[in-house]
N, C-alpha and C positions, 0 to 999 in steps of 0.2 A: 855289362857288369863294369867294365873298365871305365866307361864313359861316367858312369855315377861316381866312382871313385875319384876321377880326375876332376870332375865338376865340383865336388865337395871341397877339394883342395884349392882349386884355381879360380872357379867362376865367382865373380863378384857382381851382384846385381847392380842395377843403375840407381842413381840417387833419386829421391823424390822430386818430381818437377823436371826431370832430365828430358831433353828434347829427343824424341824418337825419330829415326831416320831408317827407311828401307833402302837397301842397297841391292842392285842387280849387276852381275858381273858378266861380261861376255868377252869373246876373244878380242883382245887390244882395247877394250872400253868397259868403263863402269858408269852406271847411272843411278842417282840417288833421288828419293822421294821424300819430300818433307810434308808434313801435314799442314793444312792452311790455318786460318784463323780460328776454325772450330776445334782444332786439335785432334781431328779425326781422319784416318786413312779411308779413302773410299774403297770399296771391294775390288778385287781383281776379277776380271773376266777373261779367261784364257782364250776363248774364241776372238776376243778384240786385240789381242797383242799382235802388233804390226810394226816391224821395224821401218818400213817404208814411210809410214805416216808419223813415226816418232812416238808411237804409243807402246812404249816398251813395258808398262806395267799393266796394260789391258784395261784401262780405265774407261768408263762410260760416262763421260761428263754431262751427256744430255739427259740421262735418267737417273743418275745417282747424285744426290745433293751433296753427300760427303766428299765426292771426287772433284766436284767443280772448283775447289780452292786448293787442291793439292798442288805442290810445285814439283816438277821433275826437271833435273838438270844434270849435266855431265861434271859439275863441280861440287866438291864438298867443301862446306864453310864451317870453320871452327870459330867459336865466339869466346 
């Protein structure tokens, strides 16, 4: 109930055409995912999340067309 009241006062939606970014926070690190040229994020597969291989978002680039062009980086860029 309090969340709804807070959101009505403080939440401001993004502007049309704004760049969407997914953020994953871990202890002492953040990872950012940008959609590729198609403007779509590929689905997350929990079973494919693997820090050792750098697949922090569980992308299946071999089978998911929307995941192939997603960009994952440890740097957030402002334009």
